[in-house]
N, C-alpha and C positions, 0 to 999 in steps of 0.2 A: 698301550696295555689297557684292557677293559677294567671297569670298576670292580668286577668280580675277581680279577686276578691279583688284586692288591693283597699284600700280607695282612692278616687279620690280628696281628699282635706286634708289639714293639720289641726292639732289642732289649730295652730295659725290663719289660715284663718277662721275657724269656730268661734273662739272667736272674731276676728275682725269684721266679718259679724254681729254678735249680738250686738257689741258695737258701731259700726260706725253710723253716722248721728244722731241717738238718741238711748239710750239703749233699747233693746227689739225689738219686731216685730209688736206691735200693738199700736194704739192710738184711741181716741174717738173724733169725730168731730160732730158739730151740723148739723142737716139735714134741719133746717129752718133758715131764716135770723135772725141775731142777731145784726143788725147795729144801730137801733134806740131805743129810749125809748119806743115807741109803740111796737116794736118787743119784748122787754123784758117784757112789761106788758102783752102781749098775752102769752108769753112762761111761765111766772111765775105768780106772783100775780099782779092784781086780775084775769087775764084772765083764768088761769089754773083751777079756781074753777068750770068753766062750764063743762069741760070734767070729772072732779072729780065727780060731781053730776050725770052726765050721766052714768058713770061706776057703781056708787053705785046703781043706779036704774036698770041697766042691765049690768051684768058682761061681757057679750059678746062684749060690746062696747069697752072694753080694746083693742080688735083687730083692732078697727077703729081709736082710738085716742092716742094710745101709740105704742111703738116699740115691744111690747110683741110678736106679730104675726110673727116677723122676727128675733127673738132673742133666741139663744141657749146658755146654759151654758155648758162649757167643764170642767168637774169636775174630780179631781183625789186626791188620798192621797199619791201618789208616791210609792206605795208598790210593783209595778211591772213595772218599767220604761223601755220600749223599749228593753226588754230582759236583761237589766243591773241589774235588781233586785230591792230590797227595799232600795232606796236612800233617801226617805223622801219626804214630800209634797213640800218643797221649791225647791228641786232639780228638781222636775217635771215641774216647771213653764215654762222653755223654750219649753218643749214638748207641753204643753197645749196652750201656745201662738202660737206655730206652727200650732196646730190643728185649732185654731181660724182663723188663716190666710188662711188655706186651705178652710174652710167653706166659707169665703168671696171670695176668688179667684175663686173657682170653681162653686159656686151656689148662690153668692150674699146673703148669710145668715150672719147676724151680730152675733158675738159670743164673749163671755167674758169668760176668763179662771178663774177658782176658785180652789184653792188648800186648802184642808182641812187637818189639822194637827191631824189626829186621825187614828188609826187602829182598833178601836172598831166599828164593823158593825152597832150596834144599834145607836151609836152616829152619824155615817155617815148618816144613814137613816133619823134620826130626822132632822139633819141639812139640808139635801137636800130637804126633803119633805116640809120644811118651806119656801123654795124658790119658790114654785109653782106660786105665784102671779107675780113674776118678769119675768118669762121666758115662751117662747112658746114651748120649748123642752129641754131635758137634755141629754147630751152626756157623759156617764161615760167612763173613760179612765185609763189604766194602774193601775187597782186595782187587786190585786192578787186573784187567785182561792184558796179555794172554796168560800171565802167571797163574791166575786163579784157576784156569782149566787144568793145568798140570798139577797144581797143589791138590785140588779136589780129587782128581782121578787117582793120583798116587795114594792119597789117604784112604780112599774107598777101597783100593786094592789091599792096603796094608792093615787097615783097622777092622775090627769085628763088631763095630757099632755104627749106627747111622751117621753119615756125614753128608751135609748138604750146603751148598753155597746159595743162600737165599736170593741174592741179587740175580742169579741166573734162574733158578728153578721156581722160586716163589712167583716171580712175575710171569714165567712161562705157564704155570699151572692156572693162574687166574685168567690169563689171556686165552688159554685153550678152552676154559669153561665158557667164556664169553663168545668165543668163535663157534663153539658147538651150538649155542642158542641162536646166534645171528644167522648161521646157516639154516637152522630149523625154520626160523621166521621167514627167510627169503627163499625157501624151497631149494636150497643147494645141497649137493652131496659133497662130503668133505674130501672124497678122493677125486673130485673133478674141479675144485676151485683153484684159481690162479692167484698166488700170493706174492706181494712185493714187500720185503722187509727193509726198512731204512735204518741203518746202523749195524755195526758188526762187533759190538761189544759183548760182554758176558751175557746180558739179558737177551739181546737180540739173537745170538747164536743158540741160546738155550730154548727160546721160543721156537726157533726153526727146527731144532732137533725134536722137540716134543710133538709139534704138530705133524711132523713126518712120521713119528712113531704111531700117531693116531690115525694115519691114513692119507695125509696129504702127499701127493707124488713129488718125488725129488725134482723131476723135470718141470714141475709147475711152481717152483719157488725161485725167485730172484732176490738176492741180497745186494743192497747198495751200501757203500761206505763213502768216505770223503773223496775217493778217487773214481767213483762211479760204480757200475755194476761189477759184481764178482762173477766173472765168466771163465769158462774153461780156456786155459792158455794164458790167462793174465799172470804177470810176474810182479808187477808193482805193488808194494805194500801188502804182500801176501804172507800167510803162515799156514801151518798144517790144519788149523781149525777152520780158517776161511776156505782153504782149498777143498775141504770135505764137502762144502756146500756150493762149489762152483757150478754154475748153470750153463747149459748149452743154449746160448741166446745171442742174438745179434744186437740186442739193446745195450747201449753203453752209458746211458744216463737214467736217472730216476724218472724223468719225464717220459722217456721212451719205454721204460719198463712198465709204467702204469697204464699204458694204452690197453684197454680191455681187461684190466686186472679186476678180480672180484674183491680182493682184500688188500688193505694197506696196514702193515704193522710198523708203527713208528716208535723206535727207541733211540732217538737221535738228539735233535736240537730244536729249540723254539723256531717256529716259522718255516720249517724245512719242507712243508707241503703247501705250495701256493694253490689258491682256489682253481686256477686254470688247469692244474694237473688233475684235480679231482674230476673235472668235466670229462676227462678222457677215460675214466674208469667204466666198468660195466654197469648195467642197470642195478639199482639197489646196492650201491657199493658199501662195503663194510670197512670202517676206518677206526683203527686203534691208534690214537695220537697220544702216546704215553710219555713224552718228554715232560719233565717237571722242573720248575713250577709252571712253565708256559708250554703248552703242547705244540706239536708240529703245525697244527691248524686249529684255530678256535672253532668249536662246534657251530657257532652261529654263522661263521664264514663258510663252513662246509655246507651247512643247510641252505645257505643263500644260493649256491650254485647247484646243489644236488639235494633237493628236499626229500628224496627217497632214501637218503643214506642212513645207515645205522652207525652211530659214533660212540666210542668209548675213550676216556682219557684217564690220567692218573689223579685227577682233581676231584675233591669231594663236592665242589659247588656246581658240577655238571653231572648229568645222568651217566650211569654205567661206569662207575669208578673202578679201575683196576687197582686194587689195594692188596698188597701182600699179606695183610693181617687176616684176610679171608683164608689163607692157606697155611703158612708155616707153623702157627701154634698147633693147629689141629693135625697136621701131617706128623709132626713130632709126637703129639699125644698118642696117635694110633701106633706109631712105630715103637715108642717106649712101652706101650701096654702089652705088646707081644714080644718084647726084647728082640726087636729086629736087628739083624746084622748089617743091614744096608737100607737105604731108600732108593729103590730101583724104579725103572720106567713104569712097571705095572702099578706101583703104588702112586706115582705121580698121575698117571692116567685115571686111576680110580678116584683120586682127589678131585681132579678136574671134572670128571663125570658127575660126581656127587654134588659138587658146587653148582654145576649147570642144572642138574635135576631139581635142586632146592629152589633155584630161581623160578622154575616152572610151577612149583607147588602153590596151591591156594593158601594165602596167609590166613591162619585161623583168626576169628574175630577177637579173641582174647589178646593175641599177639598184636593185632592191629590197634586195639584199644590202648595197649601199653605203649605203642609208638605214637599215640596221639591221633590215630586214625589216618595217618599220612603215608602208610606203607603202600608203595605202588605194586601193581600186579604185573605179571610177565608180559613183555611186549618190547617194542623197539627202544623204549627208554628204560627198560628194566631187564637186561639180559644177564646181569650179575647180581647176586643177593646183596642186600644192605650189609655193611660191615658188622653191625651190631645185632644181626638176626641171631637170637639165642639158639636156634635149631642147628646152626653150624657145628656146635659142640657135640651134637648127637649124631649127625650123619657123616661128617667128614672123617673123624677118627675111626669110626666103625668101618667105613669103606676102605681106608688105608690099612687097617689091621687085617681085614679079610684078604686084601690083595697081597699083603706080606705073607699070610698063611698059604694062599694059593700058589705063590711064586717060590715058596720054600725058604724064605729068609726069616721066618718067625721061630724063635727058640721057645716061646711059651704061648702056644696057641690058645685062643679063647674058645671055650666050649659052649657057652650060652650067650648068644649075641643080644637077646632081649634083655637079659640081666646086665650085660655090658652097657647097653644104651641107657638104661636106668642109672647105672653108676656114673656114666658121663654127665647125664643131666643133673645129678646131685652134686657134682664137683664144684659147680659155680653157683653163686647167688644171682638169681634173675634180676634183682634190683640193680646190680651194677650195669647190666646191659640196658635196662630201661632208663636209668639215669643218663647213660650215654646218648640214648635215642632222644630223650627229652631235650638235651642240649642241641642236638641236631634239629629237632623240631622247632625250637625257638629261633635258631639261626635261619631256618627257612621261612619263619613268620615272625620277624622282629617286632618287639613291643617296646613301649616307652615306660621305663621304670623310674619312679621318683625316689631318690636317695635323700632321706630327710636330714641326714647328719653329714653332709658332704664336706664340711670343714674338719671332719675327723679323718686322720690319715688312712686308717684301715678301711673306712667306708669309701673314701675317695679312690683308693687303689682298686677296690672291687668295682666301683662305677667305671673307672677307666678300662678295666679288663672287660666289663660288660660290653662296652663299645668296641674295643679293639678286637674282641673275638667274634664280633658280628651278630650279637644277640639283639641289638636295637639301640635306641637312644636313651642314655641316662639323663634324667632331669635332676640337676644338683641344687639342693636347697641349702642356703646359708648366705653369709655376707660375701658379696662378690669379691672384694679385694682379698679377704681371707682365703677363699678358695683358689683364686689366681696365684697368690703367693705360695700356697702349698703345692700347687701344680708346678710352679717354678722350681721349688726344692726337689720335686720328684723328677724333674727333667722332662715334663710332658710337652711335646711339640704342639704348637697352635692351640694354647689353652682357650683362646677366644672362640674357638669353634664349638665349645661345649655349651649346652643350654643351662644357664644358671637362673634360678628363681630366688630373688632377694625379697623377703617379706616387707622390707622397709620401702621399696620402690616399685614393687610389682603392680602391673595393671590389673591383676586378678584380685587385689586386696578388697576394693570397694564392693564388688558383687559377692565376694566371699563373706565379708562381714554381714551383708544383708541376708545371705542364705543361712549362716550359722545363727545369727540373732533370731531369725524366725523359728529356729529349732529350740533355742535355749531361753527365750524371753519369759516363759512360764516356769522356768526352773531356777529362778532367782538371779539371772544374769542381766545386767544392764548393757546397753549397746556399747558403752565405752569399755566394759569388761571384755566384750567380744573383740572389740578393736585392739585392745591390748594383747589378748591371747593370739590373735592372728599375726600381729607385728612381732611378738617376742617368743612365742612358743612354736618351735619348728614342727612338732607333731601335729598341732592344730592346723598350721598353714599347709603342711604337706598333705594332710588328710583332706583339706579343702580343695587342693589342686586335684586330688584323685576323684573326689566327689563331683567336681565340675568337668571332669573328662580331659584335663590337661595331660594326665598320664594314664597308663593302663594298670599299673600296680605300684606298690609302695613298700619301701624297706626302712625300718628304723630299729632302735633298741640299744645301740652301742653306748649311749651316754646316760642312760637312766634305767632303773629296774623295769622288768616286764610289766608289773602291775601299774606303774605310773604311766608308762607309754600306752598301755591298753586303755587306761582311763581317758587319756587325752584323745586317742583315736575314736573312742566310743562317743565322745561329744559331737563328732561330725558324721561318723559312719554308723549305719544300722546293721543288724544281723541280716543275712539273706532271708528272703521269705520262707517261712516254715523251717528255718534252720536254727541250730543252737551253736553259738560260737564255743569252740573248745580248742585245746592245744594237743598236739601229738608229737612224739619223738619217734624217729626211725633209728633203730640200732642195727647197723649193717655189718655182718660178719662175713667170713670167707664163703660159707656154705648156706647161710640163711639170714633173713632179716626178721626182726621182731618189731611190731608197731605197738607203742605204749600210749594210752590215753585215759583220761584227760589230765595233762601234766601242767596246765597253766591257769585255768580260769574258774571252773566250777568247784567250790570248796566241798560241798556235800551234795552231789547230784542226787535227784530223786530217781526212783526206779524208771520212770518214763524218760528222764534225761539220760540215764545210763543206757537205755535201749536205743535212743537216738545216737548217742556217741558211738555205740557199737556198730550201728548200721553205717554211719558215715565213715568210721575208721576202716571197716571192712571194704567199703567202696574204694577208698584210697589204696588199700592193699591190693585190690583187684587191678587197679590201674597201674600199679607198680609191678605187675607180672606175677602176682601170687594168688593162689587159691586160698581165700581167707578162712582161717579156723579160729574162732573167737572164744576166748576164755574170760569169764567174769571172775576176777580174782578176789580172794578173801583170805583171812587166816584160817577159815574153816573149809573143809572139803566135804561137800554133801552132808552138812549138818554135824560134822565132828571136828572140833568140839563145838558145843552149842554156845551161842552168844547173842547179845542184844543188838549188835550192829550189822548182822548179816541179812536182815530181812529185805532191805532195799536191793541188794545184789540178787537175792533169790527171786524177788518180785520182777526184776528186769528180765530174768530168764523166762518167767511165766508170761510176761507181756509178749515176748517174741514167740513163745509157744502158741499163743492165741492167733497169730497171724498165719496166713496161708502162703505168703509169697516171700518168705525170708530166703534169700539166694545164697546163704553161706552156712557153714557149720558153726554151732555155738554150744557152749556148755558152761555150767557153773551152779552154785558157787564152788570154787576150788582154789586150793593153795598153789603157789607158783610151781612147786616141784611136781605136783600132780598134773599141771598143765603142760609142763615142758620136758619132763623126764619119762621116757617110754616105759621104763621098768616100774615106776610108781603108777603110771597111768594104767598099766596092765592089772593092777590090783582092783581096778574098778571096771569090770567088763561091760557094764551098762553105759559107760562114758560114750557120748555121741561124737566125739572127735576122732577122726580116722588117723590122725597123726598129731604130734605135738603142736600146740597152739602157736600161731604167729601174730595174732592180734590180742593184746592183753588189755582188758578194761579194768582200770583200778577203781576201788570203791570210793575214793575221795582224793582231793587235791594234795593232802599231806603225803600220803603214801606214794602217789604218782610222781609228784615233784621230787621228793627225796630219792625215789628209785632211779628216776631219769638222770639226776645229777650225780648220784653215786656211780652209776654205770658209765657215765661219760668220763668221770675222773679216774676210775680204777678198772673199768672193764676192758676187755680185749677187742672191742668192736669200735666201729666208727659211728659217732652219734650225729644225726642230722635233725636239727630242730632246736627249739620247738617250732612246729608247723601250725600256723593258725588257720583254722577251718571255720566255715559257717558265716563269714562276713559278706556283705553285699558287694564289696570290691576286694580284689586280691591285695591283702596287706600282710606283711610279715614283720614280726618283732624278734630280732636275733638276740642271743645272749650278749651281755656286756663283755664277755671274754672271747667273743668270736674273732677269728682272723679273716683276712680278706677272702680266701677260698670259701669259707663258711657263708659269708655275706653274699658272694657271687652265686653259690648254690641256691640260697634262699630266693635271690632275685630271679634266677632262671626257673625255679619251680613255680614261683608266683606268675611269671610271664607265660608259662605253659598252661596255667590253669590247674595244675596238680594241687597247688596249695592256694586256697582262697575261697 
């Protein structure tokens, strides 16, 4: 197995992830106020009687007065879990919870996992069919073939809501999208290609059915299973679903079938496609090797014998990943939004076509910048869009909804598709996509991050995850034996393989002392003072390692307050040229992100410093996928009420007014409600902000720090930060209350250059 094919996390970390904070991955929260007795009376008795009667009179009103229209059940019996086999309904629950999370994360679809403890298809059908009043759609998952075919088809016939077995159709839709583009690149017509499908399970047969619906001729497709080709007249290991695709062929083996074939679709097992078989395919062969975690053929092996091949796999560490997350969330999003009664072939083809077209579009420079400039353009190594492309949410649901309307299964047609696309875009916070892409960017360009407090368990967990997940090399600062002992308690295999820097014995100490003494000798420090600091102060030593280039970024803060950590760091590291160090918090909600600065360093910034902070904060917001709208906050809104402390804020606005090249909207001075509430903003028609502000520049450290910590403790958002900006090297100081995921996020942001 190649180095790339190794699992990038340990079993221990996977279990810790699922257990920490609260067990599992989902929770249910109320979408309406529940604070007063009146709220409760409206939510339940007696107020609930009104929508009950309305729905009894008109069942379609359920989509207006309940969550049905945005609710999907993810259902499994655990008979075919992630290629692990039949492990039972209860064992499938982590997977189904994960699928529910993906629905919410990618398409804002609410989802509940349901595990049914039965392998009787009739019992499953009856149980699922009875759930129709509760849900707007049914996503079947990890149900073995051939039972899954009968279950899905029967439910589609009986139920009046969308039912889709994603193992079949999700894979088929993404595969079809890639095939469309591969044929375009190689100059092939889809009705002329010869296809060999290896595997006859749910996904393989669904892929075959869909590409035939799209124009691939029945006679040009040969399916192979463990017994060889599925040919007309074969009786061994056959069923009605295989028989429907039996080919008129003399070939009896995969090797024979591949002679002259244009396309290989592999949904089978690791190593099932030897390189010598690939040699026999047609020019510019198209190979989809989708077995997971190890494909039918490694792309490097295929390229070695056929450099002209286009290759896709199910793996994120190779080009052209066939990833179901490109499809199912957005397909259900479109189906739910028109209250579709089914997900039919027309909707699947529309989804595949939309995904294929998106891969061919030029990536806008703003999107490319948000992805760290690493987004590839359409070509042999980019026939399928990146999973975190935020435009998927705009184009795929709209295409599916329109196909539902055109094919007659939409109960609530959309009248204005331009408005619908805007609504789709507003459903999700772009920061979530960008953060995901930042993680992918760092994995593709690993960095060395210095963890200054590695003998702290939280920090060590984050450092281990940093390496396990493939982000780069953690450099652990601390007493060697202390770190090794803690690794032993955590069950870390091969702790000696980690890079540990101990300031008592490190070879870097002598040159570091010389370097830091040269900086501090005229600030009252003796050489022995510097020697003592390097030996005993972890932040001084870690900052020295960063300054000397031993690492690319640094994380600290867990064991002492921010101000103390910053003081130690500043003894060694300087501000970046022409930059002002300051701190910023990101407050990430479902639909929007707000950036808050300066929350950590500058107690009473001058007008010039406020203008610098605004400019740098707006730049980070831009990199995080947002069009920055900056508000300079105050207790006064445009001079009302008057006060002696608003001049600096007002002058900062005037400084930006005098510049010709300010690339963002800004306004001030203004109170928070005037900056964030559209109704109050409307009272000031001269306000230059086109929408509520998303970058808030605070007048001083007191208000900024208090606001950030209040929102972190009692707000309904995720708080990321403080993020330290303006230093010569990427260094982050996390809160003392941080947990391992917080430390890991700061490390990744620093490694990516977002923060630093």
